[in-house]
C-alpha positions in Angstrom: -54.3 -8.8 27.2 -51.6 -6.5 25.8 -50.1 -7.7 22.6 -46.3 -7.6 22.4 -44.8 -5.9 19.3 -43.2 -8.4 16.8 -39.9 -6.4 16.7 -39.7 -5.8 20.4 -37.2 -8.6 21.4 -36.4 -8.2 25.1 -33.0 -9.6 26.3 -34.9 -11.8 28.6 -36.3 -13.9 25.8 -34.6 -17.2 24.9 -34.6 -16.2 21.3 -32.6 -13.1 22.1 -29.8 -15.0 24.0 -29.8 -17.6 21.2 -29.0 -14.8 18.6 -26.3 -13.4 20.9 -24.7 -16.8 21.3 -24.7 -17.2 17.5 -22.9 -13.9 17.1 -20.4 -15.0 19.6 -19.8 -18.5 17.9 -19.3 -16.6 14.5 -16.8 -14.2 16.4 -18.9 -11.2 15.3 -18.6 -9.1 18.5 -19.2 -5.8 17.0 -22.4 -7.0 15.2 -23.4 -8.6 18.6 -23.1 -5.4 20.4 -25.0 -3.5 17.7 -27.8 -6.1 18.0 -27.9 -5.7 21.7 -28.0 -1.9 21.3 -31.0 -2.1 18.9 -32.9 -4.3 21.3 -32.9 -1.4 23.9 -33.9 1.3 21.5 -37.6 1.4 20.6 -37.0 3.5 17.6 -35.8 0.4 15.8 -38.8 -1.6 16.4 -40.8 -0.3 13.5 -37.9 -0.8 11.0 -37.9 -3.3 8.2 -35.9 -6.4 9.2 -33.5 -6.0 6.4 -32.8 -2.4 7.4 -32.1 -3.4 10.9 -29.9 -6.3 9.9 -27.8 -4.0 7.6 -27.4 -1.5 10.6 -26.1 -4.5 12.7 -23.7 -5.8 10.0 -22.2 -2.4 8.9 -20.1 -1.7 12.0 -18.9 -5.2 11.9 -17.7 -4.8 8.4 -16.1 -1.5 9.2 -14.2 -2.9 12.1 -12.9 -5.8 10.0 -11.8 -3.3 7.3 -9.9 -1.3 9.9 -8.2 -4.4 11.3 -7.2 -5.6 7.8 -5.9 -2.2 7.0 -3.8 -2.2 10.2 -2.5 -5.7 9.5 -1.5 -5.0 5.9 0.1 -1.6 7.0 2.2 -3.5 9.6 3.2 -6.1 7.0 4.0 -3.4 4.4 6.7 -2.0 6.8 5.3 1.5 6.5 6.3 3.0 9.9 5.2 6.6 9.4 1.5 7.0 10.4 1.4 10.5 9.0 1.8 9.5 5.4 -1.4 10.2 3.4 -2.2 11.6 0.0 -4.2 14.4 2.0 -1.1 15.4 3.9 1.2 16.1 0.7 2.6 19.6 0.8 2.4 21.7 -2.4 4.8 24.6 -2.9 6.1 26.4 -5.9 9.7 25.3 -5.2 8.7 21.7 -5.2 7.4 21.8 -8.7 4.9 19.1 -7.7 2.0 18.7 -10.3 -0.9 19.3 -7.9 -3.5 18.3 -10.7 -1.7 14.9 -11.1 -1.5 14.3 -7.5 -5.2 15.1 -6.8 -6.0 12.7 -9.8 -3.8 10.0 -8.1 -5.6 10.6 -4.8 -8.9 9.4 -6.4 -7.2 6.0 -6.6 -8.1 5.3 -10.3 -4.6 4.4 -11.1 -5.2 1.1 -9.2 -8.1 0.2 -11.6 -6.2 0.2 -15.0 -5.7 -3.2 -16.6 -2.1 -2.3 -17.2 -0.6 -1.8 -13.8 0.9 1.6 -13.2 4.6 2.1 -12.4 6.0 5.3 -10.9 9.5 6.7 -10.3 9.6 9.6 -7.8 13.0 11.5 -7.9 14.6 14.3 -5.9 17.3 15.3 -3.7 17.5 13.9 -0.1 14.8 15.4 2.1 12.5 16.6 -0.7 9.7 14.3 0.3 9.9 11.5 -2.3 9.6 8.8 0.0 6.5 10.4 1.8 4.8 10.7 -1.5 5.7 7.1 -2.5 4.5 5.8 0.8 1.3 7.7 0.5 0.6 6.0 -2.8 1.3 2.6 -1.2 -0.9 3.3 1.8 -3.7 4.4 -0.5 -3.5 1.1 -2.2 -3.5 -0.8 1.1 -6.5 1.0 2.3 -8.3 0.1 -1.0 -7.6 -3.7 -0.4 -4.3 -4.3 -2.0 -1.4 -6.0 -0.3 1.8 -4.1 -0.5 5.5 -4.0 0.6 8.0 -1.2 1.3 11.8 -2.0 1.1 14.9 0.0 0.7 16.9 -0.8 -2.4 20.1 -1.6 -0.6 18.3 -4.1 1.7 16.6 -5.7 -1.3 20.0 -6.2 -3.1 21.6 -7.5 0.0 18.7 -9.9 0.5 18.7 -11.0 -3.1 22.5 -11.8 -2.8 22.0 -13.6 0.5 19.1 -15.7 -0.8 21.3 -16.7 -3.8 24.0 -17.8 -1.3 21.7 -19.7 0.7 20.1 -21.4 -2.4 16.6 -20.0 -1.7 16.6 -17.4 -4.4 13.5 -18.8 -6.2 11.5 -19.0 -3.0 12.6 -15.4 -2.1 11.7 -13.9 -5.4 8.3 -15.7 -5.5 7.5 -14.2 -1.9 7.0 -10.8 -3.7 4.2 -12.3 -5.9 1.8 -11.8 -3.0 2.3 -8.1 -3.0 0.3 -6.3 -5.7 2.2 -2.9 -4.9 6.0 -2.9 -4.3 7.8 0.1 -3.2 11.6 0.1 -3.6 12.9 3.2 -1.8 16.2 5.0 -2.6 17.2 3.2 -5.8 20.9 3.8 -6.5 23.5 2.6 -8.7 25.7 0.6 -6.5 24.7 -2.9 -7.7 27.9 -4.6 -8.5 27.1 -8.3 -8.7 26.1 -9.6 -12.1 23.9 -12.1 -10.4 22.1 -9.5 -8.2 21.5 -7.6 -11.4 20.0 -10.7 -13.0 17.8 -11.5 -10.0 16.6 -7.9 -9.8 15.7 -7.9 -13.4 13.7 -11.0 -12.9 11.7 -9.2 -10.1 11.0 -6.4 -12.6 10.0 -8.6 -15.3 7.7 -10.6 -13.1 5.8 -7.3 -12.2 5.6 -5.9 -15.7 2.0 -5.0 -16.7 0.9 -7.4 -13.9 1.7 -5.6 -10.6 2.4 -2.1 -9.4 5.8 -0.8 -8.7 6.9 2.4 -7.1 10.6 3.5 -7.0 12.2 6.5 -5.4 15.6 7.8 -6.2 18.0 10.7 -5.7 19.0 10.6 -9.3 17.0 12.2 -12.1 15.7 9.6 -14.5 17.6 11.5 -17.4 20.8 10.5 -15.7 20.2 6.9 -15.0 21.8 5.4 -18.1 24.8 7.6 -17.7 25.2 6.6 -14.0 24.9 2.9 -14.8 27.3 3.1 -17.8 29.9 5.0 -15.7 29.8 2.6 -12.9 33.0 0.6 -13.3 31.7 -2.0 -10.8 28.9 -3.1 -13.1 30.6 -5.5 -15.7 27.4 -6.4 -17.5 26.2 -3.2 -19.0 23.7 -5.1 -21.2 22.0 -6.4 -18.0 22.0 -2.8 -16.5 20.6 -1.4 -19.8 17.7 -4.0 -19.6 16.8 -2.9 -16.2 16.8 0.8 -17.3 14.7 -0.1 -20.3 12.1 -1.8 -18.1 11.8 0.9 -15.6 12.3 4.1 -17.6 10.0 3.2 -20.5 7.1 1.8 -18.3 7.0 4.4 -15.5 5.4 7.8 -14.9 8.1 10.2 -13.3 7.4 12.5 -10.7 10.3 14.8 -10.2 10.6 16.9 -6.9 12.6 20.1 -6.8 13.5 22.5 -4.0 15.3 22.4 -0.6 14.9 19.7 2.0 11.5 19.3 3.7 13.3 18.3 6.9 15.0 21.8 7.0 11.7 23.5 6.5 10.2 21.6 9.5 13.0 22.8 11.7 12.2 26.4 10.9 
């Protein structure tokens, strides 16, 4: 009588269906499909059990990572699917430090105990938001939760949350995001209370969470712009905000003409 190979599990055997049912019960559909595919390929029969199991579980892990990345990308509010560290354009007129960007692309900035802060400045259309979103997307793909928000929306939401007496809860909602991207930071904050609440957000993140800010204004002009803004009564509070950001951030300054105009050509 012919002896059946130990690893040759046909799909007619009860044991095979039991394993399939367990995969279904655990909601591991990708691993289930890999297991079924293996059962039909004799090349797998001579492999070690642990090797075969690893090959079954690997696609499941990859699929879960893909779904998680898609979920956190949606939650982060990044709506541009083209953003990527690999798609950053380097040209002489941009004055973009290619060595720095290549180093950032390795993701080691996410590993430091003191969390990195970046300020990316440049005129409208120079691509500062693209670079900022690329850094945020990189963090998301490496397992960090993040959020994108325009500065004017953040200031409006802070003011509204204060009016509706839910400001503490609103500010605490940012704690779950390890990386926060504030886009198009400007100098139109007029309410002293908004300044104070914004300062709280900055303080909470100091050395504990990542912060990325974009602005059309060069960092060297920030103090002067805040001081000259007659709508900001509390200059001390404004100075505190500048002190936290300017002295804690690495600046990436973009030059040149609008990238949007170049794409039209």
